[in-house]
C-alpha positions as CSV (number, residue, x, y, z in Angstrom):
1,M,-3.4,7.9,-6.2
2,S,-3.6,11.1,-8.1
3,H,-3.2,13.9,-5.5
4,Y,-1.6,14.3,-2.0
5,I,-4.1,15.8,0.4
6,W,-2.4,16.0,3.8
7,N,-2.4,19.6,5.0
8,S,1.1,19.6,6.4
9,P,4.4,21.4,5.7
10,K,5.8,18.0,4.9
11,N,3.5,17.9,1.8
12,R,5.1,20.5,-0.3
13,E,3.0,22.0,-3.1
14,E,5.4,20.9,-5.8
15,Y,4.8,17.3,-5.0
16,N,1.4,17.4,-6.7
17,D,3.1,17.7,-10.1
18,E,0.6,15.8,-12.3
19,R,-2.3,17.3,-14.1
20,V,-5.6,16.1,-12.8
21,C,-9.3,16.7,-13.8
22,I,-11.2,18.6,-11.2
23,N,-15.0,19.2,-11.2
24,T,-15.0,22.9,-10.4
25,E,-18.8,22.9,-10.1
26,V,-18.6,20.5,-7.2
27,V,-15.7,22.5,-5.6
28,N,-17.7,25.8,-5.9
29,F,-20.8,24.1,-4.4
30,L,-18.7,22.8,-1.5
31,K,-17.2,26.3,-0.9
32,E,-20.7,27.9,-0.8
33,E,-22.1,25.2,1.5
34,A,-19.1,25.4,3.8
35,T,-19.5,29.2,4.1
36,K,-23.2,28.9,4.9
37,R,-22.5,26.4,7.7
38,S,-19.4,28.2,8.9
39,I,-17.2,25.1,8.1
40,T,-13.6,25.4,7.0
41,I,-12.5,23.1,4.2
42,D,-8.9,23.5,3.1
43,E,-7.9,23.7,-0.6
44,R,-6.4,20.3,-0.8
45,M,-9.5,18.6,0.5
46,L,-11.7,20.6,-1.9
47,N,-9.5,19.5,-4.8
48,H,-9.7,15.9,-3.6
49,I,-13.5,16.0,-3.7
50,G,-13.4,17.7,-7.1
51,I,-11.1,15.0,-8.4
52,L,-13.4,12.2,-7.2
53,N,-16.3,13.9,-8.9
54,S,-14.6,14.4,-12.2
55,R,-16.2,11.2,-13.5
56,D,-19.5,9.4,-13.0
57,F,-19.6,6.6,-10.4
58,L,-19.8,3.2,-12.0
59,V,-21.9,1.2,-9.5
60,M,-25.4,1.9,-8.2
61,H,-27.0,-0.6,-5.8
62,E,-30.8,-0.8,-6.1
63,K,-31.4,-0.2,-2.4
64,F,-29.6,3.1,-2.7
65,I,-31.5,4.6,-5.6
66,N,-33.9,6.6,-3.5
67,M,-31.6,7.6,-0.6
68,K,-31.6,11.1,0.8
69,E,-29.1,13.6,-0.5
70,D,-27.5,14.1,3.0
71,E,-26.7,10.4,3.5
72,P,-23.0,9.7,3.7
73,T,-23.6,6.6,1.6
74,L,-24.2,8.8,-1.4
75,F,-20.6,10.1,-1.1
76,E,-19.3,6.6,-0.6
77,M,-21.0,5.5,-3.9
78,I,-18.7,7.8,-5.7
79,N,-15.7,7.4,-3.4
80,S,-15.7,3.6,-3.6
81,T,-15.6,3.5,-7.4
82,N,-12.4,5.4,-7.6
83,W,-9.9,2.6,-7.4
84,N,-6.7,4.2,-6.3
85,S,-3.8,2.7,-4.3
86,V,-5.1,4.4,-1.1
87,R,-8.6,5.7,-0.3
88,F,-9.5,8.4,2.1
89,K,-12.8,7.3,3.8
90,I,-15.2,9.5,5.8
91,P,-17.0,8.3,8.9
92,L,-20.3,6.7,8.0
93,D,-21.7,6.9,11.5
94,E,-20.7,8.1,15.0
95,T,-18.8,4.9,15.8
96,M,-16.3,5.4,13.0
97,G,-13.4,7.8,12.5
98,W,-11.7,9.1,9.4
99,R,-9.8,6.3,7.7
100,V,-7.2,5.7,5.1
101,E,-7.5,2.4,3.3
102,F,-4.4,0.7,1.8
103,R,-5.5,-1.0,-1.4
104,T,-2.4,-2.2,-3.1
105,M,-2.1,-5.5,-1.4
106,E,-3.4,-8.7,-3.1
107,I,-4.6,-11.5,-1.0
108,Q,-1.8,-14.1,-0.6
109,L,-1.8,-17.8,-0.8
110,T,-1.2,-18.7,2.8
111,A,-2.4,-17.3,6.2
112,D,1.2,-16.7,7.2
113,E,1.9,-14.5,4.1
114,N,-1.4,-12.5,4.7
115,A,-0.4,-11.9,8.3
116,A,3.2,-10.9,7.4
117,F,2.1,-8.3,4.8
118,S,-0.7,-7.0,7.0
119,L,1.7,-6.5,9.9
120,L,4.2,-4.9,7.6
121,V,1.5,-2.3,6.5
122,Y,0.7,-1.8,10.2
123,M,4.3,-1.0,11.0
124,L,4.3,1.5,8.2
125,V,1.1,3.1,9.4
126,K,2.5,3.3,12.9
127,M,5.6,4.9,11.6
128,L,3.7,7.6,9.7
129,T,1.1,8.3,12.4
130,E,3.1,8.0,15.6
131,T,6.6,9.0,14.6
132,P,6.3,12.4,12.9
133,I,10.1,12.7,12.2
134,F,9.8,10.5,9.1
135,N,9.0,12.0,5.7
136,F,8.6,9.8,2.6
137,Y,7.1,12.3,0.2
138,I,8.2,12.3,-3.4
139,P,6.6,14.0,-6.4
140,I,3.5,12.1,-7.2
141,S,4.7,11.6,-10.8
142,K,7.5,9.5,-9.4
143,T,4.9,7.4,-7.5
144,T,3.1,6.9,-10.8
145,A,6.3,5.8,-12.4
146,N,6.9,3.3,-9.6
147,F,3.5,1.7,-10.2
148,E,4.3,1.4,-13.9
149,R,7.6,-0.3,-13.1
150,A,6.0,-2.6,-10.5
151,H,3.8,-4.1,-13.3
152,R,6.8,-5.5,-15.1
153,E,7.8,-9.1,-14.9
154,N,10.2,-9.9,-12.1
155,S,10.2,-6.2,-11.0
156,I,10.7,-7.4,-7.4
157,L,14.3,-8.4,-8.4
158,N,15.2,-6.4,-11.5
159,D,13.6,-2.9,-11.3
160,K,14.6,0.1,-9.4
161,F,12.0,2.5,-7.8
162,F,12.1,6.2,-6.9
163,F,12.5,6.5,-3.2
164,R,13.3,9.4,-0.8
165,T,16.5,8.8,1.1
166,N,16.5,11.9,3.4
167,V,13.6,10.7,5.4
168,F,14.4,12.8,8.4
169,D,14.4,16.0,6.4
170,D,11.3,18.0,5.4
171,G,13.2,20.1,2.9
172,V,13.9,19.3,-0.8
173,P,13.8,15.5,-1.2
174,I,16.8,13.6,-2.2
175,I,15.4,10.9,-4.5
176,A,17.4,7.8,-5.5
177,E,16.4,4.8,-7.7
178,L,16.7,1.8,-5.5
179,Y,16.0,-1.9,-5.8
180,L,13.4,-3.2,-3.4
181,R,16.1,-5.0,-1.5
182,E,17.8,-1.6,-0.9
183,I,14.6,0.0,0.1
184,F,14.0,-2.6,2.8
185,F,17.5,-3.4,3.8
186,G,19.6,-0.3,3.0
187,S,22.0,1.2,0.5
188,K,25.4,2.3,1.5
189,E,25.8,4.1,-1.8
190,H,22.8,6.3,-1.1
191,E,23.3,6.4,2.7
192,F,19.9,5.0,3.3
193,P,19.6,2.5,6.3
194,G,16.6,0.6,5.0
195,M,13.0,0.3,6.2
196,F,13.6,-2.5,8.6
197,T,16.3,-0.6,10.4
198,L,13.9,2.4,10.7
199,F,11.2,0.0,12.1
200,Q,13.7,-1.2,14.7
201,K,14.6,2.3,15.7
202,M,11.0,3.3,16.0
203,L,10.4,0.4,18.4
204,E,13.4,1.1,20.6
205,D,12.4,2.9,23.8
206,P,15.3,3.3,26.2
207,N,13.0,4.8,28.9
208,T,11.0,1.6,29.2
209,N,11.3,0.2,32.7
210,C,8.1,-1.8,33.0
211,P,9.0,-5.5,32.8
212,K,5.7,-6.4,31.0
213,K,6.2,-3.7,28.4
214,K,9.8,-4.8,27.9
215,E,8.6,-8.4,27.4
216,L,5.9,-7.3,24.9
217,L,8.4,-5.2,23.0
218,K,10.7,-8.2,22.9
219,E,7.9,-10.3,21.3
220,I,7.1,-7.6,18.8
221,I,10.7,-7.4,17.7
222,R,10.8,-11.2,17.4
223,V,7.8,-11.2,15.1
224,L,9.3,-8.3,13.1
225,K,12.4,-10.3,12.6
226,S,10.4,-13.2,11.1
227,I,8.7,-10.7,8.7
228,E,12.2,-9.3,7.9
229,N,13.5,-12.7,7.0
230,F,10.5,-13.4,4.8
231,I,10.7,-10.1,3.0
232,R,14.5,-10.6,2.5
233,D,13.9,-14.0,0.9
234,K,11.3,-12.4,-1.4
235,V,13.4,-9.4,-2.6
236,E,16.5,-11.6,-3.0
237,G,14.7,-14.2,-5.0
238,K,15.0,-17.0,-2.4
239,R,11.2,-17.3,-2.3
240,L,9.3,-17.0,-5.5
241,T,6.4,-14.5,-5.6
242,L,3.0,-16.1,-6.4
243,A,3.2,-14.6,-9.9
244,Q,6.7,-16.1,-10.5
245,W,5.5,-19.5,-9.1
246,M,2.5,-19.6,-11.4
247,R,4.6,-18.6,-14.5
248,Q,7.1,-21.4,-13.7
249,F,4.4,-23.9,-13.1
250,V,2.8,-23.2,-16.5
251,Y,6.1,-23.1,-18.4
252,K,7.2,-26.4,-17.0
253,H,3.9,-28.2,-17.4
254,K,4.1,-31.3,-19.6
255,L,1.1,-30.1,-21.7
256,Y,2.4,-26.6,-22.3
257,E,3.7,-26.2,-25.8
258,K,5.5,-22.8,-25.3
259,D,2.9,-21.1,-27.5
260,S,1.3,-18.8,-24.9
261,I,-1.9,-21.0,-24.9
262,V,-2.8,-22.2,-21.4
263,S,-5.3,-25.0,-21.8
264,Q,-8.1,-25.9,-19.4
265,D,-6.1,-29.0,-18.2
266,I,-3.1,-26.8,-17.2
267,I,-5.4,-24.3,-15.4
268,T,-7.0,-27.1,-13.5
269,D,-3.7,-28.5,-12.4
270,L,-2.5,-25.1,-11.5
271,L,-5.5,-24.4,-9.3
272,D,-5.4,-27.8,-7.7
273,N,-1.8,-27.2,-6.6
274,L,-2.6,-23.8,-5.3
275,V,-5.5,-25.0,-3.3
276,R,-3.4,-27.8,-1.7
277,I,-0.6,-25.4,-0.8
278,S,-3.1,-23.0,0.6
279,R,-4.7,-25.7,2.8
280,G,-1.3,-27.0,4.0
281,E,-1.8,-30.3,2.2
282,Q,1.2,-29.8,-0.1
283,E,4.6,-28.5,1.0
284,D,6.4,-25.9,-1.1
285,P,9.6,-24.1,0.1
286,N,8.3,-20.8,-1.5
287,F,5.2,-20.8,0.8
288,G,6.6,-22.3,4.0
289,E,6.0,-21.1,7.5
290,I,7.1,-17.5,8.4
291,F,6.4,-17.3,12.1
292,V,8.4,-20.1,13.7
């Protein structure tokens, strides 16, 4: 992600603190066309389109070579080859709305893990869209730094990440460097309650009198607790990440000579084990059931 685009007081101008390339020709064209059609496009959206068009798109499908210039697919050809952590997507037809696509998640080894992370993202989306009191904005340069740190080996345990701790305040952000376990489960030092505590508060509704709604809320909280336990095991090192598990498998393999050369036989054994775990044919405590 290179530029925040939400047109809200929460999104302070100084948060976009990285230099970006903007295609001014495209921006000026959009301004002219918007004026002709009496359409208002705010400055942040104009800059977003200018950033997307600062480079040529990389993929062209044969069936789209002769498409009309007003087809939304033409924009999607450019938009879909900008591989950022999130993607702002336009409606392609009348059945769709405007969408934001979360793109940082890798597919996991088991159905339970995929469900857990998907539900975790859903809770975050619900928090951002339905509970306007929260504010997680930090300067985008800090977000870039977080991605760089996340690439390091065992960063889930050993690295700290920039995170806003005054999440109920739209003023100047108070930013701390926190371990993932502190981001999810709180830090007394930085007076941050942790994301799972915030999720719990978001779900609490003291005005709920409907028995069916109370029962549904109880089930949601039960599922959230299962996800909480799973994430805690991950960020405290009780469950290995897939990357950690694969590194350990290769390092301990009888054919590995500690020379950074991973032979075809090792790769075959690695994939065989992963497939068996994924299918439930081989038990492993790192990939056990989450929703029990």
